[in-house]
C-alpha positions in Angstrom: 35.2 -32.5 10.8 32.9 -29.7 9.6 34.6 -27.7 6.9 33.4 -24.3 5.6 34.9 -23.0 2.3 34.6 -20.0 0.1 36.6 -18.2 -2.6 36.6 -15.0 -4.7 35.4 -12.6 -2.1 37.0 -9.8 -4.2 36.8 -7.3 -1.3 33.2 -7.9 -0.5 33.1 -7.1 3.3 29.5 -8.3 3.7 30.4 -11.7 2.2 33.4 -11.9 4.5 31.2 -11.1 7.5 28.9 -14.0 6.5 31.9 -16.3 6.5 33.0 -15.2 10.0 29.4 -15.6 11.4 29.0 -19.1 9.9 32.5 -20.1 11.1 31.2 -20.6 14.6 29.8 -24.0 13.5 33.0 -25.0 11.5 36.1 -26.8 12.6 38.1 -25.5 9.6 37.6 -22.5 7.3 39.1 -22.5 3.8 39.5 -19.4 1.6 40.6 -20.2 -1.9 42.0 -16.9 -3.0 41.0 -13.6 -4.7 40.2 -12.2 -1.3 40.6 -8.6 -2.6 40.6 -7.1 -6.0 44.2 -6.6 -7.4 45.3 -6.1 -3.7 43.0 -3.1 -3.4 41.0 -3.5 -0.2 43.2 -6.4 1.1 43.6 -4.7 4.6 39.9 -4.1 5.3 38.7 -7.6 4.3 41.5 -9.4 6.1 40.5 -7.3 9.2 37.0 -8.7 8.9 38.4 -12.3 8.5 40.9 -12.0 11.3 38.5 -13.5 14.0 38.7 -16.8 12.1 42.2 -17.2 13.8 43.6 -20.7 13.7 40.5 -22.1 12.0 41.4 -20.4 8.8 43.6 -21.5 5.9 44.1 -19.2 2.9 45.7 -19.4 -0.5 46.4 -16.3 -2.6 44.4 -15.8 -5.7 45.6 -14.1 -8.9 44.3 -10.8 -7.4 46.9 -10.8 -4.6 50.4 -12.3 -4.3 51.5 -14.6 -1.6 53.9 -12.0 -0.3 51.1 -9.3 -0.2 48.8 -11.6 1.6 51.3 -12.7 4.2 52.3 -9.1 4.9 48.6 -8.2 5.4 47.5 -10.9 7.8 48.5 -13.3 10.6 46.1 -15.9 9.3 47.8 -19.0 7.8 48.6 -18.6 4.2 49.6 -21.7 2.2 51.5 -21.7 -1.1 53.4 -24.9 -1.8 53.0 -25.9 1.8 51.0 -28.2 4.0 49.5 -27.9 7.4 47.5 -30.0 9.8 44.4 -28.5 11.3 41.4 -30.1 12.9 43.0 -33.5 12.2 43.2 -32.9 8.5 46.2 -32.3 6.3 45.7 -29.5 3.8 48.1 -28.7 1.0 47.7 -25.2 -0.6 48.7 -23.5 -3.8 47.7 -20.0 -5.0 47.8 -17.9 -8.1 46.5 -18.3 -11.6 47.7 -21.6 -13.1 48.2 -21.6 -16.0 49.1 -17.9 -16.3 46.3 -15.5 -17.4 48.8 -13.1 -18.6 46.6 -10.1 -17.8 47.9 -7.0 -16.2 48.0 -7.3 -12.4 47.4 -11.0 -12.3 49.6 -13.1 -10.0 50.4 -16.0 -12.2 52.1 -19.3 -11.7 53.4 -21.4 -14.5 52.4 -25.1 -14.9 56.1 -26.0 -14.2 56.2 -24.0 -11.0 53.0 -25.5 -9.8 54.3 -29.0 -10.5 57.5 -28.2 -8.6 55.7 -26.7 -5.6 53.3 -29.7 -5.3 55.9 -32.5 -6.1 56.9 -33.0 -2.4 53.4 -34.0 -1.3 52.2 -37.6 -1.7 48.8 -37.3 0.0 46.5 -35.0 1.8 42.9 -34.7 3.0 42.3 -31.4 1.3 44.0 -29.7 -1.7 43.2 -26.0 -1.5 44.1 -24.0 -4.7 42.9 -20.9 -6.4 42.9 -22.4 -9.9 40.9 -25.5 -11.0 42.3 -28.7 -12.3 42.0 -29.1 -16.1 38.6 -30.3 -17.1 36.7 -29.7 -13.8 34.5 -26.6 -13.4 37.0 -24.6 -15.5 35.2 -23.3 -18.6 35.7 -19.5 -19.0 33.5 -18.1 -21.7 35.0 -18.2 -25.2 38.4 -19.2 -23.8 37.0 -22.6 -22.9 38.8 -24.8 -20.4 41.4 -22.8 -18.5 42.2 -25.3 -15.8 45.7 -26.5 -14.8 47.2 -29.8 -16.0 49.7 -29.6 -13.0 46.8 -29.4 -10.6 45.0 -32.2 -12.4 48.1 -34.4 -12.0 48.4 -33.4 -8.3 44.8 -34.3 -7.5 45.2 -37.6 -9.4 48.4 -38.4 -7.4 47.3 -37.3 -4.0 43.6 -38.2 -4.1 42.4 -35.8 -1.4 38.9 -36.3 -0.1 38.2 -32.7 -1.2 39.8 -30.3 -3.6 38.6 -26.7 -3.3 39.2 -23.9 -5.7 37.6 -20.8 -7.3 39.0 -18.5 -10.0 36.6 -19.4 -12.8 33.5 -17.3 -12.0 31.4 -18.9 -14.8 31.6 -22.2 -12.9 31.0 -21.2 -9.3 29.1 -23.9 -7.5 30.0 -26.6 -10.0 31.8 -29.7 -9.0 33.2 -33.0 -10.4 35.4 -35.9 -9.4 38.9 -36.9 -10.2 39.3 -40.5 -9.2 37.8 -40.5 -5.7 38.4 -36.8 -5.1 35.5 -34.4 -5.0 36.6 -31.2 -6.7 34.5 -28.0 -6.1 34.6 -24.5 -7.6 33.5 -22.6 -4.5 32.6 -19.0 -5.4 31.8 -16.4 -2.7 29.0 -18.3 -1.1 29.2 -20.7 1.9 30.1 -24.3 1.0 29.9 -26.9 3.8 31.5 -30.3 3.7 32.0 -33.1 6.3 35.4 -34.8 6.2 
């Protein structure tokens, strides 16, 4: 299956149009959060992404809550849920994990992330907004800001692919956790065959 993935569009309509154009060649399209900027512009960018239809799976970032995202689109939004598309099981979790604590950030505690992911034993794709601890997660002087709950989840589930964004300094970087490829997407077009 041909998977197209992106993250951190932050309201960039031109970048969203590129995703939609490229999606004609994809079986599945993943969007790993921060679709808008603090929910500003969520409507217009989701209107651009709407033609993705059933191919698309989204998780909220820390720039939009799961409720705001679900109210604004008919596309599938995952947060502590799984879905099967194109023969692949995807588990999704949004928000900033661990919490950023900055004004307007939609944050999830490590404990909440652990609770939401606990029901899932395995998946083909783990789609999150935040990175696992120690993989493409270094943010300037703050250092590693990845999630221990997400690291434990990827260690336990061993998906073929874990996609995330959130840490702009590490866009395009990847690493492995066990047999899982973990990729910090950024707003470009990332292709993967699963």
